[in-house]
N, C-alpha and C positions, 0 to 999 in steps of 0.2 A: 604424446602425450600427459608427458607430467612436470610438465610445467616450464618455463620460461627457461635457456640455456647461453650461459653468456661464454661469447668468444674473445678474445684479446686482439685478435685484427679485423672486428667488424665490419671493420670498410672492404674486405676482399668479399666479403656474404652479395651474392646480387639478393636483387630485394624481395623480388620470390625464391628465396629457396627449397621450397616443396613444389613439386608442381606432377603429376602425370601425363607422359607425354607432353605436351605445350601448352600443357592448359596450370596455369596458376592454382592453388590449392592453399595455403600458407605462405602469408607475406610477413616480412621485418617490423617489427615491432618495439616500439620506445622501452620494452620491456624486457627485451630478448629478445628467443628465437628459441621456437617452441623444441621440446626434448622429441623428437622422435628415434630413437634410436632403439628402440624396441620393435620395433615394423622390421628393424636390419638385421642381418647376422652378417661374420665373418667376411662370405662370399662373396656379399651384397659392394665391395667394397672394388670401385672402379675410377678407370680416371674419364672424368666429362667436361661437357666445356662450358665454359663460365662467361657470362657477359653483363658488366658492370660499366656502368658511368666513371670514370677516374676523373675526383675533384678538380685536379691544376687546368687552369680552363687553358684552353690549347690554339683556340680562333676567335676571328669576332665575325659578331652574323654582320648582313647588308643596316644594322643600328649599329652595328658600334660597342655591343656588348659582348662581354667575353662567354664562350660556351662551352661545355662541356665537349668531351670524346667518348663513345665509344669502345670497350674497352673489350678484347679475348680472348682467355688465358687458359688453358686444362688444370687445372685442381684434382686430386683427390674428391669423393664424392659416393654417396649408393644409390641401387636401382633395383627393384624389383617389381615384378610383374604385380598390379596390381590383382590379381584373383588372388595372388599370396598373402600379398599385403593385410588382404582383410581378413583371413584364414589368422591372421595373428591378431588382429584388431579384436575378431571373434573371440580366442584365448584372452583374451585384456580383459576380456567387460564390458568392451564398446562392439555388442552385437547391434545388427540394424533396428531391430527394436528401443534399445537403450539408448540408440544413438536421434531413436522420436521420438522417445520420451525426454529427455535433455533437450530437444530444439524446439520444444513445445512448453515443455518447463520453461528455461527461460526465459523465454516472451514476454511473462511476469505481467500477464495481460489478462485482462477477467472475462476478456471472448476470445476461449480456448477457441468456438467454434471460427472465428477471423487467424488465429495462429493453426489451422489445421488446414482449414484450407489454402493460409504460405506455401505450409509446407508439403505439401501435394502439391503445388505449383511448382514449387524447385525440383521435389523427385518429379512427377510429371514430366518439365524440361531436361532436367539430366538423362533423364531414363533414354530419352532421344534424338540427345544431342548430338552432332559429328560435328569431329574434333578439329575435320578443316574451316568450319564456321566459325569456333571461336579462339584461334591461339592466339594467340597474343606477340604481336611483335617487338622485337627488339629497344628497351629501351620505352617502351605503349606503357598504356596506362589499363591496367588486370581488369579493374572494375570497368571503364569503361569494353575495352577490349571480350570479355565475355559474356557480362549481364545483360548488357546492351541487346547485344543480338536474340538473347536468350527472351528477354521481357524480363527479367527478375529484377532493374533497379526497381520495379513499383514496389516491391516487400522489406525494403532499405526502413530502417525507421523513419517515424512520420519527425519531416525536416531536418534530414538527411541527406545532401549532396551526393551523386554517386561519385562526385570525382573528388569525395574527403578520402586523405592517403589515410585520418584515421578511424578509418575503416577498413582498414587491409585486408580483410572478407568479410562478408554479410552477418554484420552481428547475428553472436547466437545461432551458426548455423555451423560445425566444430569443423576441424580434418576431421576428426574420426567418421563423421555423417557424410561429409562431401565423398570420400574415398567410398563411402558404404555403396550411398546413391551410384556416379558412376559407374560402380562394379555391378548395377543392375545393366547398364548399355551394353550389349554385347562391343558397340564401336569404341569402348575405352577397355573392356575384361586385358586384354592381349598389351592395353600402353603398360609402360614402363613407368614405377611411381620413382621420380629424380629424388633427393632430397642431397644439396649442394651447400655442406658446413664442412665435408671433411678435408682436412687440406694438409700437411705433412707437419707443422705446429702439434694438430690431436689426434690422430694416426694417422700410420705406415701401411702402406700395402701393406699383407700380413700379418701387419697387428691381425692379436688378441678382442675379437670385437665379443664384452658379455652384458647387452642392456637389459637384459631382464634382472628382476631380483630375485630377491626368493620367495617372496607371496606372489608374482608371478606365475611360479613353477610346481607341475603338479608330481607330486611321488608316487611313484606306481608300483604298488605293495603285492605278489606275486605268494606264487604257492611254493615255490623254488628256480633253480636257478634257470634250467633250460629254458622255463615261460620269460622271465624276463630280456634272458640275451632273445631269443623269438622276437619278441613284443618290440625291443630296443631296438635291431638292427631292421627291423619293419620300418618302425618308424621314422631310421634314416634314410633309407632305402625308400620308400615309395611317396615319406611325409619329410622329404626332408626339411621342408622351409618354415614346418612348425618345429624339428624334435628338438631344440633344445626349452621349449617350452618343458621335454619329463624329462625327473630321473629316476630311479629307482635303489630300491635297497638291498645292499650289495649280499645277495644271499650266503656266498662261499663264507660269509664271517656271522652267518643268524647258524643255527646247530641243530636250529628244531623246522624243518619242513613240512609240507604238506594239507593238506588241506583242514585240520582239528587242529595244528600247531600256528595256521594262519588266521581258525575264528580267535585264541586265544589273545594272539598278537595283534587283532584289532580291537578287542573287549580291552584292551591293555590301555593301548592308542587313547580308543575314545573316555577313557576313565578319566585320564590326567586334561583332558579339554584340548590336545596336545592341537598349537593353530595351525600348521601346514596341513594344506590343503592334499588329500589323499585319493587315489584310487586303491579298496584292495578285492582282489577279482581274484574267484575261483574258477576254476577247472569245470568243464559241461559235462561232467563225468558224475557215476553214482556217488563218492565221497565227495565233489565240490558240492554238487546240487543239495547233498543236507546240511552239508556247512554254511552253504549259504542260506538257503531256509532257515538257519535261525540266526545270523546275524542280523536280517533285514523285522526279525521280530524284537530285537533286543531295542530298548526303552532311551526315550535320550542320545540319542542319532546324535549327530555334531554337520551340522550345516557343512562342512568345509570336508566334509568325509561323503565317498561314493559310494557302494556294495553294488559290485556287477559279479557277474557267469558270464562265461564266453558265452557268444551268440546261438539257440538252433543253425541249424542246418539242413537245407532240402536234402545233401548230395552224403547224410549220415541217416536219410529215412529208410536206403535199404543198403546196410557198409556187410563186405561179406566179415561176418568173421565164424571162429571157431573153438571148441568147448566142450559141455558134458554131454553139449546132446548134436556132438559133430558141427558140421560145417552148415551154415545158412546165410540166408542174411537177414540182418536186422536194425531195429532205428536204434544210434546208439545216442543220441542228444541225451542229457540227462544218464546216461551211463559210460560209456567208452569216451568222451571227446573231448580229448586232453588236446593242450597248445598245437603239438606237433600232426593234429587230424586237420587243422586246418592248414596246411601247406599242400602243396601240389603234389599229394602220395600217389598219383594214379589210382589207374582202374584192379592190379593188383595186391594192393592193400588190403590185411589184414586186422583184425580184434582179439587179440584172443580174454577169453572170461577168465577171471580170477577171482578171487573172495569175493563169501556173498557176505552182504550188506545188511542186515539183520532187522535197521533201522525204517531201513528204506525197498526192504522184502525185493529187494532186485542183485546183479550178480554187479562186480568191477569189472571192467573189462583196460583191456592197454592195447594199443597200436603196439605191433610186432614190425621189429628192426624201427622203432622209432628216432632212434639217435641218425640212422644212415638220413631218411627223412631227414633230419634237422641240423646236421651236418651240410647235405648237399641246398640250404639253404643259407643258412650263415656262411656261408666260403662266397657267396654273389658280393661283389662290387659293384655293379650296376643291373636292370633290371634284364631282364634274361627272354629272351620276346615269345620263346613259348611254353614260358611257366605260368600254370595259374593261380594267382596271386589273389583271386576273386574273397577266399574264404581267409584270408589272413588279411584283406583289408577289411572286413567287412566287421573284423574285430580292433579293428586300429580305428577304423570311421566309431566304433562302438563308442571305444574312450575319448575323442575327442569331443564329439556330439556331447558327453554326462558332463567333462570340463568345461565346459563352454554354456552349459547350464550353472551348473553351480559355481563359473566366473558372471553370469547373467543375475544369478541371484542376489551375488554381490553388490554388483551394480547398481540394482533397482533401488537398495536400501541402501543404499551410499547418495542414488538421487533422492530422494525420499528426504535425508538426512539434509542435503545441500538446500530445497528448494521444500523446507515445510510448512506455506503455506498454498504451494500450489497443486495447482485439480489434476492429478496423477492418475482417475480414476479409469483412463483412457487406455491404460495397459495394460491388464485384464484383453484388453482385443488384441491385440496389436503384436501381445507375446505369444506369438503361436509359430511350429516349428517348423512353418511350411517358411517363414522371415530367416530364416535360417539357411535354411534348404536355399535358397533362391539363390544366393550370391556364392552356392557351394559347384551349382551347375561347372559343368567342363570345364576342372580342372585345366591350366596350360601344361606339360609336357607330362 
């Protein structure tokens, strides 16, 4: 989604390089091919069937005219489930809400109601479309095969023919928008997104594929090495299709761990106006909650920094503890819930109360045998069937959600700059959490 991409052998790339299943999404244009590399990872490189027309004549038709021959071949390309692709779009700032803003603003029409009606028509049609009804035949006309059955040819710009190749897709409907709208359709969510541009001259199988720029990534800074190791492993294990968006500070080389030092580190980064997208993550214990509260009061907080604390959990409301008053169950939210507590610790786990915090008027607690639970999790190469990932998933999802909000806000500002005269008042009505949640339902795998 970052502009045209030029390849030396353009004739070997099919007319429709990007598809969802057999449904064409993006067409070859004279300016080149849109760069969709950020939507894919190294593991998505596979061998795909390619169809193209051979330019050299192979036979004469009944009227004696030269005709090209359709040729099938197998070359390298990218393949990823649509449900995973839209989550990558979200982290790039192209949420469903931003796609709607861009689509309506780019229509450049004073009739906002008409633009919204056309967009809703497109959205409604794609949400209920059946892939079997709109599949494109080999060498067929994608515009006719796709838009005619859905009645979408009626929203093309006035005076534009549905046959026009110059409109390789419906004008003003971006690839990101098409992918998001299709992801709302249960018929399409399980379909793969195929990008047929990766052949031998550009990528070899097993070659590292790093499509994300530094501006696309998020730097997560935690209180210590165990926090970073567990969250990084959780992202790779549970959300591997977007794990490459996140990097971590090497806490092994940072000599000042702990919540207080994390606060000081954050204040220093905020004061120098660091440009990276940052997540500052505190533990959900007494010291973490105290430092988190102080950081939230920081003035002139940069828009590219998010201050977070590990989320509360009902599981912690009656947790076994041992301390000065003996053994008893207590609510450890905000007093002892460090990152290890979010792993599958079982029913026998206990927290030991240690130092008293005068600022919070409560004890600080620590999970007993926390290294054991940490190793048990970090040793996992794949999901374990009887392991409870619910709490660590809540941590991962909280981080992802905040990162999406951060990028969404950046994208809205960019759209205002791109369309300074457009009526973007409707943005407040559609930038709602459910717009992001809709496309996260039922992740495959």
